[in-house]
C-alpha positions, -999 to +999 in steps of 0.1 A: +159-137-171+148-173-164+113-177-151+104-202-124+076-225-134+052-247-114+028-273-127-010-272-126-009-300-102+012-279-078-012-250-082-041-273-074-023-285-043-018-249-030-055-242-034-065-275-018-042-267+012-059-233+017-094-248+013-085-274+038-074-248+062-105-227+057-127-258+063-108-267+094-112-232+108-149-230+099-158-264+114-139-261+146-159-259+178-165-228+199-136-218+222-144-192+249-125-160+242-124-124+250-108-107+220-083-082+232-088-045+224-060-044+198-080-069+178-110-046+177-091-020+156-112-010+127-099-016+091-117-006+059-097-021+030-107-058+037-144-050+029-143-014+016-164-006+047-154-005+084-149-039+101-129-053+130-095-065+122-102-095+144-128-107+119-108-101+087-100-133+069-072-115+049-038-104+061-041-067+067-019-042+086-030-008+097-004+019+102-009+051+123+009+079+104+011+101+136+029+074+155+054+070+126+060+108+125+069+107+162+097+082+153+110+104+125+094+084+097+080+110+073+077+094+039+053+066+027+080+043+013+098+041+046+065+035+064+055+006+042+088-012+048+076-018+084+049-041+070+058-078+065+056-090+029+063-055+015+095-040-001+091-003-008+121+012-026+131+029-058+152+014-086+156+047-104+171+070-078+170+085-043+142+107-028+118+118-055+126+091-081+097+069-093+090+044-065+086+006-066+064-015-042+069-052-042+042-071-022+046-108-016+071-113-044+052-095-071+062-063-088+047-028-087+021-033-114+006-063-095-007-043-066-034-017-065-034+018-049-066+031-035-068+067-023-099+080-006-119+049-017-109+055-054-086+033-074-057+053-086-033+028-102-037+001-128-013-019-150-006+011-172-008+039-146+018+027-121+015+037-085+053+045-088+046+082-097+025+086-065+051+070-043+079+092-057+074+118-030+044+107-009+045+120+027+026+110+058+015+144+072-017+147+051-027+110+056-050+098+083-051+061+075-027+036+059-036+000+054-018-028+035-041-056+025-020-086+013-029-114-011-052-117-041-080-091-035-096-089-069-130-101-056-133-069-036-110-044-054-108-056-090-078-060-113-041-055-105-046-066-069-026-098-073-001-090-046-024-068-026-039-034-020-025-002-004-054+018+010-048+055+019-071+081+033-067+118+036-065+130+073-098+139+091-101+168+114-108+161+150-109+178+184-105+215+190-094+237+161-056+234+158-030+248+135+002+228+132+035+236+115+062+211+110+096+221+096+128+200+090+161+205+073+194+188+071+219+169+049+219+171+011+204+206+013+171+190+023+142+211+035+106+200+041+077+217+058+040+212+062+013+236+076-022+223+084-054+235+101-079+210+114-107+204+139-143+196+144-173+214+157-211+207+158-208+176+135-186+194+110-149+184+107-121+198+085-085+193+075-066+217+053-029+212+046-001+222+023+036+214+022+069+216+003+097+191+000+131+197-016+165+179-016+196+177-037+200+141-025+233+124-018+241+118-054+254+139-083+226+155-103+196+142-084+175+172-074+139+169-062+113+195-052+076+191-046+046+212-036+014+195-023-019+202-008-047+181+007-082+188+021-110+168+037-144+183+047-170+162+064-204+168+079-222+143+101-257+155+092-272+128+115-264+094+130-275+079+097-259+102+072-224+116+068-214+137+037-179+146+028-154+156+001-116+152-003-090+169-025-054+162-031-028+178-055+009+174-061+034+191-084+068+175-084+101+175-103+130+151-102+161+161-122+189+136-127+220+131-148+221+102-172+235+109-207+227+145-201+202+162-178+168+145-175+137+157-157+106+138-145+077+161-139+044+148-124+013+170-119-016+151-103-049+159-086-076+138-070-111+149-058-139+128-043-174+134-029-189+107-007-219+098+014-219+072+043-255+062+049-272+039+074-304+031+057-317+009+085-302-009+116-276-032+102-275-017+067-244+005+061-237+019+026-210+042+011-213+061-022-182+077-038-178+098-069-141+106-077-119+120-104-082+116-108-059+133-133-022+128-138+002+143-162+037+129-164+066+142-186+101+127-189+124+151-207+158+137-218+186+144-242+170+119-266+135+135-266+103+136-245+081+109-232+048+119-215+015+105-205-019+121-197-046+103-177-081+113-168-102+089-147-137+092-133-151+065-109-184+060-092-187+032-066-211+020-040-205-006-012-231-021+011-230-042+043-264-056+053-268-077+085-291-106+082-296-115+118-267-121+143-248-147+122-250-135+085-240-104+066-245-096+029-217-078+013-223-062-021-211-034-043-209-020-078-187+005-097-184+023-130-151+037-143-141+057-173-104+063-182-089+084-210-052+077-215-027+090-241+011+092-244+036+108-267+044+076-287+010+073-303-013+057-277-046+074-274-074+054-260-104+055-237-121+027-219-151+020-197-150-006-170-179-016-148-189-045-126-203-057-092-195-081-064-215-100-039-203-117-008-215-135+023-201-133+058-210-160+083-204-161+120-214-196+132-199-188+167-186-158+185-150-167+176-154-178+139-159-157+108-160-170+073-167-151+041-170-157+004-170-131-024-177-133-061-170-105-085-179-099-122-166-070-142-164-060-179-127-050-183-125-031-215-106-050-242-105-081-220-143-088-219-157-103-187-135-112-157-148-133-129-128-134-097-135-149-062-122-153-027-131-174+003-116-172+038-120-179+074-108-166+108-109-184+141-101-170+176-090-205+187-079-195+222-080-163+242-049-150+225-046-172+194-061-164+161-059-186+130-067-173+095-067-188+060-079-177+025-077-184-012-087-163-042-084-156-079-070-123-093-059-109-127-038-082-143-042-069-178-012-060-201-001-024-201-007-001-231+031-001-237+030-039-239+000-038-263+010-009-285+048-007-282+075+017-270+105+035-283+124+003-276+103-020-297+070-032-310+040-041-289+017-072-290-020-064-292-028-101-289-016-105-253-039-123-229-046-110-194-027-126-166-046-147-140-035-159-106-046-182-078-032-173-044-036-185-009-023-179+026-025-195+061-016-175+092-015-174+130-015-145+154-005-151+190-006-128+220+021-134+246+013-120+280-004-086+281+021-067+260+034-088+231+019-100+198+035-121+170+022-133+137+033-158+111+018-162+076+027-186+047+016-175+013+017-189-023+006-175-056+006-189-091+004-165-121-007-179-154+000-161-188+026-139-172+036-111-196+073-109-205+079-073-217+115-075-228+129-084-252+102-070-275+076-078-287+060-089-254+047-124-251+026-144-226+049-170-209+037-206-210+029-224-177+026-208-143+050-184-125+050-188-087+056-165-058+057-178-023+072-170+011+068-164+048+059-133+067+067-127+104+058-097+126+062-089+163+054-059+184+050-051+221+062-033+251+092-044+271+082-020+299+059+009+302+083+032+285+100+009+260+083-005+228+095-025+199+085-036+163+099-063+140+089-074+105+107-101+085+099-116+051+114-147+034+107-152-004+112-186-018+100-175-053+095-140-066+093-119-098+125-101-110+149-117-085+138-100-053+158-104-020+153-137-002+153-120+031+142-085+042+137-072+077+131-041+097+133-035+135+129-006+158+128+002+195+117+033+213+124+046+248+103+073+264+119+080+298+096+110+304+065+124+287+086+151+271+116+130+259+117+102+232+147+082+220+147+054+194+167+034+170+160+012+140+176-011+114+167-024+079+182-054+062+179-062+025+194-094+011+211-099-023+189-093-053+189-078-089+153-066-096+159-078-132+192-059-136+227-065-124+234-084-091+233-062-059+250-069-026+230-071+006+230-041+030+221-032+066+211+003+075+208+018+110+190+049+121+185+068+154+159+095+163+149+116+192+125+144+202+120+167+232+089+188+240+102+222+252+066+233+259+031+220+255+030+233+219+065+230+206+086+198+201+121+196+187+131+165+168+162+151+151+171+119+133+202+103+117+197+080+087+222+054+076+241+059+108+271+037+097+273+054+063+267+021+045+277+021+009+249+003-010+231+003-044+194+007-052+198-009-087+222-017-115+207-012-149+239-002-166+255+024-143+247+016-106+224+039-087+237+045-052+216+048-020+219+078+003+248+079+028+249+093+063+223+120+068+214+143+098+181+161+099+166+184+126+134+204+130+105+213+151+067+208+153+046+236+167+008+236+174-013+267+181 
C-alpha cells in the first residue's frame, strides 16, 4: 500500500498555524459572556481530574450511557460512532469479533484505552479485544478525547484517548433487570443493584450476551461482571474500588472452525483527596490481566498479559488565574505469547503543566511529560492549547502537541508470517487542531474542528520484516457535530467526519444522525442513520453503505418499560472487510425486550 508523505516544511507549517491560533486566542481581549449550563459539564479525561468542558483546550466529547440505552444503543462500538472523528467497527466479523477504533485517521493501535483511570491498551495489547463485546450497562462515563494526548496520558495516544468509568451507585437502592432477544438467536441480559446511603455508594452488576450473528459460523457468547464501591469519608476524602471481568468466546468458520477466547479482569483501588482549598489529588493502584487464545485448524496463538499501575494526579490552584497540573506513574507489564515472546518491562514518568486564565473567558494550558519507556529510553512529549469564549455562544479552541507510539512485540520479534525487526525506532507525531463551537438560539449547538497530524518513522508491518518508513505520514480532516431540540419533545444529533489523509485507506466521509420524538412521558420513538464511504482498511476495496434503524419504548408502569428496535431497516447488503473472502455486515434485525426496576 502506498503511503502518503509530507515534507518537514509542511509539518512545521501545521504547527505554526496551531501556535498562531493559540496565541490569537490567548491575547484576545475580554468579551462579556455567561457560559451556558451545557458548557459546565464536567469531563475528566482532558486533565485526568474533573474540569469544565468549557475550559478544555482539547476536543472532548462526553457520552451519557443511560441516554444511549433509551435509544436502543447497547454496545460501545455503536455508541462511539456518534462521536465526530471516530470510526468504531470490526474488520474481522460481526458482534463479538475483535474490534477496531479509528480516531482522526489513525488505526486502533494509535489510540489509548483508559478504564477506571488505568491504561489498559498499548501498541502490543490492542484495545480491540476489549471492544469485541463491550456493553454500556455497566459504564457510568464515556469520554472521547481527540488529538495527540501523550503529555497527559503517555504513549499510543496519537489519535486520542477513550476514557471509560464503571458506573457509580446513586439515589435510593434499586435493582434493575434488562432483557432483550431477537434476530440471529440473540439474547442479552443484565442485572444490577445500586444505590447510596450515608456517604457510601455501590454498584454491582452482571450480564450475559449471546448471538449466532447474521453469518454462517459466527457464534458469540460472553459473561461479564462489574462492581464499584465508594465511600465519601468526608468532604476532603473519598475512597473507592472497582472490579471488572469478562469471559468471551467468538467462534467463526475460516478454513475450518476457529475460536477466539478472551478472559480479562481489572481491579483498582483509589483515593480522591482535597489536601487544602484548591488542591485536589487522585491516587490509583490498578491491576489488569488478559488472556487471549486463538485456536485454528493451523494451530494455536495466544497471549498472556499482567499489568500493575500506580498513578497520582494533582491540580493545585495558585490564586484565581493559575493552576498547577502535575502527576506521576509507575507501570509494570509482563507479556508472553505462544510464538516465543516472553518479556517484562517497567515504565515510569511524570508530567507537569500550567493552566492560566487571564480573563473569565480565556483558558490556556501547557503540559510537559517525561517518561522512561522500557527499550525506548526517555520520551519527552508536550502539548499547549487555548480556549476562548469569544461571544456569549461562541467558543474558539486550538492546540498542538507531540505524541509517540512504540513498535509492537510482534513487529520487534516476529510472527508466524515472518521475521521481526528489533532495531525499529519508536514513531513520533506532531498534531494540531483548531475548532469552533457555536450555540444557536437556546436549543441548538454546532461545532467544527480542523485537525492535522504528521507521523514520523511510521512502522510498516507487512511485508516482513517490518521497517520504519522514511519521511512523514500525514492524517488530516474535518469534524462536524450538531445537536439540539426542534421542540420540547423532539431532539436530534448529527456527527460527520471528512478525512483528507488517513492510515490504511479509511473512508473519506462518515456520518451518523438520529432524531427522537417523545410525545408523552411514557412513549418514545426514534430513528437513525449511519453512512460509511468507500474504503479498504488495507485490504480489498469496499463499497459505501447507508444503514437505517428505528427504535421505540413504552412505560407500561412506573417500574417496567418495554422496548424494541430494528437495525439495518432496509436490509442493506454491505461488507466489513475484504482480506481474502469478504466479511459481511449484519442484515435486517429485530430485537425486543424490557427493563424492570424494583
